[in-house]
N, C-alpha and C positions, 0 to 999 in steps of 0.2 A: 418476504420472498426468500425461499430457500436457495442455497448454492446449487449450481447446475450439476447434473450427474456427470461422472467421469466420462471423458471422451478420449479417443486416440490423440496423442499429443500433436500429431501433424494436422489434425482438424480443429483442435481446441482454440488455438490462437485465431484461426480464420473465422470461426463461429463467433468468438467474442468481438472481433473487429467488426463483423457485420452488424451485430447487435449495437455496438457503440455508434457506428455511423447512422443507423436507423434512429437511435435515441437522440442524436443531435440534429436530425433533419429539420426540425421545426425552428431551429435557431436562426438568427440573422446570418446572411451570407458572410459577412465579415467575421463573425464568431466561428462559423464552420471552417472557414479558411484558416483561422488562427489555431483551432483545435486540430485540424489536419496537419499543420506544421508541428504541433506538440506531439501528436501521435507518431509522426515520421521520425522526429528526433528520438523519442523513446524507443522506437523499433531499431533505430540505428545504434544507439548506445547499448541496448540489451541483446543485440544480435549475437547468437552463440552462447549466451548465458542461460543457465537453467535453474529451476527451483530445486529445493531439497528432494531427494528420492522419497517416493510414497510407498506404502505397504504393497499396493497392487502393481508396482513397477519392479520387475525382476532385474532389469538392467538399468543402472543409473544413467547410462547414455540416453535412455528413453524418458528421462524426467521431463516434466513440462517446461516449455520455454519460459524464461523469466518474464517476458512481455505480458504473459497472461495475468500477472499480478497487478501491474498498474492499470490494465484495462478493466479488470474486475473492480478495482477501487473506484475508477471513474463510473462504472455501471452501478455501483452501490449509490453513488451520489445521484446519478440520473434516474435510475429505475426504482430503487428502494426508497430513497429520500424524496424522489420526484423534485429534485432541485436543479432547475435548468440555469445554473449559474456558470457561465463560461470560465471565469477565473478559477473557481473551485475545480472544475473538470480538468482544466489545463494543469493545475497544481497536482491533481491526482495522477495524471499521466506522467508528469515530470518529476515526481517526488523522490525517485531513486537515481535520477540521471547524474547528479553531481557526485554522489557517493560512489557510483559504479562505473564511471567513465575513465578512471585512471588519470584524472586531471584534464581530460579533453573538453569537458563541459564545466563551466564555472558559473557562479551566480552572476558575474558580470556578463557573460555571453548570453545567459537566459534573459537578463534585463534588456540587453540590446535587441534580442529577437522577439521577446514577448512583453516587455514593459516592466516597470518597477513593481507594481502590485503582485504580479505572478512571481517575480524574482524574490520578493520578500517572503512570500508564502513558502516557496521551495527552500529558501535559506533556513527558515524556522524548522521545516520538516526534515532537513538534512542533519544527520548526526555529526557533531564536531569530530575532526580527525583524531585518531587514536593510534599510537604505535602498537605494532603487533605484539611486542613484549611488555606492554604496559601492565603494571601491577593491578590487583583487584581493587585496591584503594583508588588508583587513578581511574580505572574503569567506572567505579561507582561515582566518582566525582564528576566525570564527563556525563554520565547518565543523568545525574541530578541536574546539571546545567541544562541538558536537553529537555528534560521533563518540565523544568521551570519555564523554559521558553514556550513550550506547548501550552502550559497552564495559563500563561499570560497573553496568548495569541488571540487573534480575532476569532469570532465564532466560525467563520468559513474555514479558517485554517484548522481549528479543532475538529470540525466535521470531516475534513480530509484525513486527518491523522486517525480519528476514530474509525473511519471506513477502512483505512490501511490496516489498523490493528484487528478489526473485525475479519477482514479477509485472511490475514495471517493466522488468526485463531481458528477460524473454520478449517483452514488447510492443515493446521498443525495436528489435528486429531488423526489425520490419515498418514502422518509422516513416520519415518523410521528413526529420526533423530530425537532420542529421549531427552537430551539436555535442552534442546530447543523447545520441546513441548513443555518442559518444566519452567523454562524462562517465560514463555508466553502465558502460562498459568499464573505464575507469581506476579509478573508485572501487570497482567490483566486485572487481578484482584486488588493489588495495592495501589495502582495509579489509574489505569484506563477505565475501569468500571466506575469509580468515583467521579472521574472526569465526565463520563457519559451521563451520569445522573444529573449533572448540572448543565448539560449541553443539549441533549436530544433524547426524548423518551424512546423513540424507535431504536436508536443505536444502543441505548442502555439495555433494552429488552433483548435485542439480538446478540449483543456481546455477552450478556448473562447466560443465554442459552448456549452459545458457543463455548464459553468457559466451563459450563456444566458438562457438556459433551466431551471436552478435552480432559477434564478431571476424571471422568469415568474411564476414558481410554487409557489414561496413565495408570489408574488403579487396577483395571481388569484386563488390560491388553487388547 
């Protein structure tokens, strides 16, 4: 399934939310309630946060709301992988909440609200804290720790992380941030594509296509 066509940012989040709610409609009531809570928390944490400016957005204030990203990751799980696994969908929705809540959401609070399995997945998916003035050596060390955790994680956790990276890579081709584009390309080739090759054939194919598109964008503009 290809990523959706660009929409006005005031409609995009609503459209994705509607698709997400439709995609979980066949789940058990208890799972739908839990995922509703996860979506609500993600919307609360990411309220006012935006994605990086894209080429077709002249004013950065009109950049897409950040919540579109976790919703798209959840939809990759539900629609593209056709995986109706509530824990994976919850982790997809919550995967950035700890990092981006300024300490208001912790792994402990997620465990209290959603249970230990989801909290463990979110913990693995959350980048370890790093000082703003950290050296390149320290950044590389933290990244290696993070990637090792992903590599040794459960299949479900790997699927969520690969869906996250797929969405970021698809989006990166349309961004203005050249350094972020190069980061997505380098990490995608060195770590995430090999990980996908041993995890899921569909994600491997889609990530490969997204990386090819990103590389062409970087080379030819």
